[in-house]
C-alpha positions in Angstrom: -5.3 30.7 19.5 -8.9 29.5 19.4 -9.7 25.9 18.7 -12.8 24.9 16.7 -15.5 23.3 18.7 -15.3 19.5 18.9 -17.5 17.8 16.3 -19.7 14.7 16.8 -19.7 12.1 14.1 -23.5 12.0 14.5 -23.7 15.8 13.7 -21.1 15.9 11.0 -21.8 17.8 7.8 -19.4 16.6 5.1 -19.3 19.9 3.1 -21.3 21.7 0.5 -21.7 21.7 -3.3 -20.3 24.9 -4.8 -21.6 26.2 -8.2 -18.7 26.8 -10.6 -19.1 28.0 -14.2 -20.9 25.0 -15.6 -20.7 22.4 -12.9 -20.8 21.9 -9.1 -17.7 20.9 -7.1 -17.7 19.6 -3.6 -16.0 21.7 -0.9 -15.3 19.3 2.1 -15.4 20.5 5.7 -11.9 20.9 7.2 -11.1 18.1 9.7 -8.4 19.5 12.0 -10.4 19.5 15.2 -11.4 17.3 18.1 -13.9 14.5 17.3 -16.4 12.8 19.5 -18.9 10.0 18.9 -21.7 8.2 20.8 -21.8 4.9 18.9 -20.3 2.3 21.3 -19.5 -0.1 18.4 -16.7 2.3 17.3 -15.0 1.9 20.7 -15.1 -1.9 20.5 -13.8 -1.8 16.9 -11.1 0.7 17.9 -9.9 -1.5 20.7 -9.8 -4.6 18.5 -8.0 -2.8 15.7 -5.4 -1.4 18.1 -4.8 -4.8 19.6 -4.5 -6.5 16.2 -2.1 -3.8 15.0 0.1 -4.3 18.1 0.2 -8.0 17.6 1.1 -7.6 14.0 3.9 -5.2 14.9 5.3 -7.7 17.5 5.9 -10.1 14.6 8.3 -7.7 13.0 10.5 -7.9 16.1 10.6 -11.7 16.2 11.0 -12.6 12.5 14.7 -12.7 11.6 15.7 -10.6 8.5 12.2 -9.2 8.6 13.0 -6.5 5.9 13.3 -9.3 3.3 9.7 -10.3 3.9 8.5 -6.7 4.2 9.6 -6.3 0.6 7.1 -8.9 -0.4 4.3 -7.1 1.6 5.3 -3.9 -0.3 5.2 -5.7 -3.7 1.8 -7.1 -2.9 0.5 -3.7 -1.9 1.9 -2.0 -5.0 0.3 -4.7 -7.2 -3.1 -4.7 -5.5 -3.4 -0.9 -5.1 -2.4 -0.5 -8.8 -5.0 -3.2 -9.8 -7.8 -1.2 -8.1 -6.8 1.6 -10.6 -7.0 -0.8 -13.5 -3.5 -2.3 -14.1 -3.5 -6.0 -15.0 -0.2 -7.2 -13.6 -0.4 -10.5 -11.6 1.8 -11.1 -8.5 4.1 -13.6 -10.3 4.7 -11.0 -13.0 5.3 -8.3 -10.4 8.3 -10.2 -9.0 9.9 -10.8 -12.4 12.3 -8.6 -14.4 10.9 -6.4 -17.2 12.9 -8.3 -19.8 11.2 -11.5 -18.8 7.7 -10.1 -19.6 5.9 -9.8 -22.9 6.3 -6.2 -24.2 2.6 -5.4 -23.9 2.7 -6.1 -20.1 5.6 -3.8 -19.3 3.7 -0.5 -18.9 1.5 -2.0 -16.1 4.6 -3.7 -14.6 6.5 -0.3 -14.6 3.6 1.3 -12.6 3.8 -1.5 -10.0 7.6 -1.3 -9.7 7.4 2.5 -9.4 5.0 2.1 -6.5 7.4 -0.3 -4.8 10.1 2.3 -5.1 7.8 5.1 -4.0 6.9 3.1 -0.8 10.5 2.3 0.0 11.7 5.9 -0.5 8.8 7.3 1.6 9.5 4.9 4.4 13.2 5.8 4.3 12.4 9.5 4.4 10.2 9.0 7.5 13.3 8.1 9.4 14.5 11.7 9.2 11.3 13.7 8.4 7.8 13.6 9.8 4.9 12.8 7.5 4.1 15.9 5.4 2.6 17.1 2.1 6.1 17.5 0.9 6.8 13.8 1.4 3.5 12.9 -0.3 4.4 15.1 -3.3 7.8 13.5 -3.6 6.2 10.0 -3.3 3.8 11.0 -6.1 6.6 12.1 -8.3 8.3 8.7 -8.1 5.0 6.9 -8.6 4.3 8.8 -11.8 7.7 8.7 -13.4 7.8 7.5 -17.0 4.3 6.0 -17.1 0.8 6.9 -18.2 0.6 9.6 -15.6 3.8 11.5 -16.5 1.8 14.2 -18.1 -0.3 14.7 -15.0 2.1 17.0 -13.2 4.0 14.4 -11.1 4.9 15.7 -7.6 2.6 18.7 -7.8 -0.9 19.4 -6.3 -3.3 20.1 -9.1 -4.1 23.6 -10.4 -7.0 22.5 -12.5 -10.3 20.8 -11.8 -10.5 17.0 -11.9 -13.4 14.6 -11.6 -14.1 10.9 -10.7 -16.1 8.7 -13.0 -17.8 9.7 -16.2 -16.3 11.3 -19.3 -16.1 14.9 -18.0 -17.4 17.4 -15.5 -21.0 17.2 -16.6 -21.5 13.5 -16.1 -18.9 12.8 -13.4 -19.8 10.6 -10.4 -18.0 13.1 -8.1 -16.3 16.4 -8.6 -13.7 17.2 -5.9 -13.1 20.7 -4.6 -12.1 23.5 -6.9 -8.3 23.8 -7.4 -8.2 27.1 -5.5 -9.2 25.2 -2.3 -6.7 22.4 -2.6 -3.7 24.0 -0.8 -5.8 25.2 2.2 -7.5 21.8 2.6 -4.2 19.9 2.3 -2.6 22.2 4.9 -5.6 21.6 7.3 -5.1 17.8 6.7 -1.3 18.0 7.5 -2.0 20.0 10.7 -4.5 17.4 11.8 -1.8 14.6 11.6 0.4 16.5 14.0 -2.1 18.4 16.2 -1.2 17.6 19.8 -3.9 19.9 21.2 -6.7 17.5 20.3 -7.5 14.1 21.8 -8.2 11.9 18.8 -6.9 8.3 18.7 -4.5 7.7 15.9 -6.6 5.1 14.1 -9.5 7.5 14.0 -7.2 10.2 12.7 -6.0 8.1 9.8 -9.5 6.9 9.0 -10.7 10.5 8.7 -7.5 11.4 6.9 -7.9 8.8 4.2 -11.5 9.9 3.6 -10.5 13.5 3.4 -7.5 12.9 1.1 -9.7 11.0 -1.4 -12.3 13.7 -1.2 -9.8 16.5 -1.9 -8.2 14.4 -4.7 -5.2 16.8 -4.6 -3.3 15.3 -7.6 -4.4 15.0 -11.2 -3.8 11.2 -11.1 -2.6 8.6 -8.6 -4.9 9.8 -5.7 -6.2 6.3 -4.9 -2.7 4.9 -4.6 -1.2 7.8 -2.6 -4.2 7.9 -0.3 -4.0 4.2 0.5 -0.2 4.5 1.0 -0.8 7.4 3.3 -2.5 4.9 5.7 0.7 2.9 6.1 3.0 5.9 6.2 0.9 7.5 9.0 1.0 4.3 11.1 4.8 4.1 10.7 5.2 7.8 11.4 3.2 7.6 14.6 5.0 4.5 15.9 2.0 2.2 15.7 4.1 0.1 13.3 7.9 -0.2 13.4 7.9 -1.6 9.9 5.5 -1.0 7.0 3.7 -4.3 7.4 0.0 -3.3 7.1 -1.6 -2.5 3.8 -5.3 -2.2 3.3 -5.5 -2.3 -0.5 -6.1 -6.1 -0.5 -9.2 -5.6 1.8 -10.3 -2.6 -0.3 -10.0 -4.5 -3.5 -11.9 -7.6 -2.3 -14.6 -5.2 -1.0 -14.2 -2.7 -3.7 -17.9 -1.7 -4.1 -18.3 -1.4 -0.3 -15.1 0.7 -0.1 -16.3 3.3 -2.7 -19.8 3.2 -1.3 -18.5 3.9 2.2 -16.6 7.0 1.0 -19.5 8.1 -1.1 -22.0 7.8 1.8 -20.0 10.4 3.8 -20.2 12.9 1.0 -23.8 12.3 0.1 -25.4 11.7 3.5 -22.7 12.7 6.1 -22.5 9.1 7.3 -19.0 9.2 8.8 -19.8 6.4 11.3 -20.3 3.9 8.5 -16.9 4.8 7.0 -15.0 4.7 10.3 -16.5 1.2 11.1 -15.6 0.0 7.6 -12.1 1.3 8.0 -11.5 -0.2 11.5 -12.9 -3.5 10.3 -10.4 -3.4 7.4 -7.5 -2.9 9.9 -8.7 -5.7 12.1 -9.0 -8.3 9.3 -5.8 -7.2 7.5 -3.7 -7.1 10.7 -5.0 -10.6 11.6 -4.2 -12.0 8.1 -0.8 -10.3 8.3 0.0 -12.2 11.5 -1.0 -15.5 9.8 1.3 -14.7 6.9 4.2 -14.1 9.3 3.5 -17.4 11.1 3.5 -19.2 7.7 6.7 -17.5 6.7 8.4 -18.6 9.9 7.2 -22.2 9.4 8.3 -22.3 5.8 11.7 -20.8 6.7 12.3 -23.4 9.3 11.5 -26.1 6.8 13.8 -24.6 4.2 16.7 -24.2 6.7 16.3 -27.9 7.7 16.3 -29.0 4.0 19.3 -26.9 3.0 21.3 -28.2 6.0 21.6 -31.4 4.0 23.1 -29.7 1.0 26.7 -30.1 2.1 29.1 -27.8 0.3 26.2 -26.1 -1.6 24.4 -25.2 1.6 25.9 -21.7 1.9 25.1 -20.8 -1.7 21.6 -22.2 -1.3 21.1 -20.0 1.8 22.3 -16.9 0.0 19.9 -17.7 -2.9 17.0 -18.2 -0.6 17.6 -15.0 1.2 17.4 -13.2 -2.2 14.2 -15.1 -3.1 12.5 -14.1 0.2 12.5 -10.5 -1.0 11.8 -11.3 -4.7 10.8 -14.9 -5.3 11.7 -15.3 -9.0 15.2 -15.6 -10.5 17.0 -16.8 -13.7 20.2 -18.9 -13.9 22.2 -15.8 -15.1 21.0 -13.8 -12.0 21.8 -16.8 -9.8 25.4 -17.1 -11.2 25.9 -13.3 -10.7 24.5 -13.3 -7.2 26.6 -16.3 -6.0 29.7 -15.5 -8.1 29.7 -19.0 -9.6 29.7 -20.4 -13.2 26.4 -20.6 -15.1 26.8 -24.4 -14.9 27.1 -24.4 -11.1 24.1 -22.0 -10.8 22.0 -24.2 -13.0 23.0 -27.3 -11.0 21.8 -25.6 -7.7 18.6 -24.4 -9.3 18.0 -28.0 -10.6 18.5 -29.4 -7.1 16.1 -26.9 -5.6 13.6 -27.7 -8.3 13.9 -31.5 -7.7 13.3 -30.8 -4.0 10.2 -28.9 -4.9 11.4 -25.6 -3.5 11.5 -23.9 -7.0 9.3 -24.2 -10.1 10.5 -23.5 -13.6 7.6 -21.8 -15.3 8.7 -20.8 -18.8 9.4 -24.2 -20.3 12.2 -22.7 -22.3 15.7 -24.3 -22.6 17.3 -20.9 -22.2 16.3 -17.8 -20.3 14.4 -19.9 -17.8 12.8 -18.3 -14.8 12.4 -20.1 -11.5 9.8 -19.2 -8.9 9.8 -19.9 -5.2 6.1 -20.8 -5.6 5.2 -21.8 -2.1 6.5 -18.6 -0.7 4.8 -16.5 -3.4 1.5 -18.3 -2.6 1.6 -16.9 1.0 1.0 -13.5 -0.7 -1.5 -14.5 -3.3 -3.9 -16.8 -1.5 
């Protein structure tokens, strides 16, 4: 079997424009090959990113009940990644139940909760199956269930032409490859993830893979969200993260114009170096912020444990309630009663005590159907 020649970032040609019937589509260069670069800044960023990622991963070993807190990382990612695509849900709404929201907010909320389920299912699947196009399709199917994208062939690669920006093919900002190329390009991408005959660091592989995925745009809808989720799935699959604790959507949203610009620069001027530097910088900053969040979680948790120690007979129930709030920091009195197996009156009394101690905030102002937030904990994921 012959291997394609190694390709230098500096000499990369991103692809070519292909004339279709009444428009041109972009056919990207396949990426399953060895990659080289001369720019020393990439080596420095790669070293920093690898170290930051390893330090973040170490936290997931020392934080007790880490999976509770990972759920909040996942909720934040689902919310932020969906917001890049235009949903309006806020973090405090994302952790509520559908019934507690105004009806006009429920469609956006459903998209966010679908994304949470899609991430959780994909991570569970990775325990038995390697990362694959099949897994991405299954994740896409969950993401698109019962929402605005349900008519956009959930769980299937596209068999028609799509476009990005503009109202149609004639005024689009970018036209991805013709549908006839999608299967071959996605097959090349999948082989690249698992090709052991090439020496390419994992963080470089996923930087290239995210660019390539977004350029192929293999689904009719949801490509941005699946492509950003691909980054986390890849890092978990390759053992760089034991838990899905790193999500780049927050960085991409805060630097949205730079993110789109960096992807566009590859396609328009073959500038892969700029994209890789942008991507590695995103990993460095996000992993460092993730470490700070875990440190803040540990400090808050110690403070809560000390407080609840003084709750006497109610301490056990307060611990159970807090454990639930670490994974989803909003709750009603009815849910509290059901969780603890106590009367509504007892549940309300515990919530009142936690509110007086400034652990919880009641936000609705209603007499009935009140919702309580663990506001200080939620703030760790919104600041």
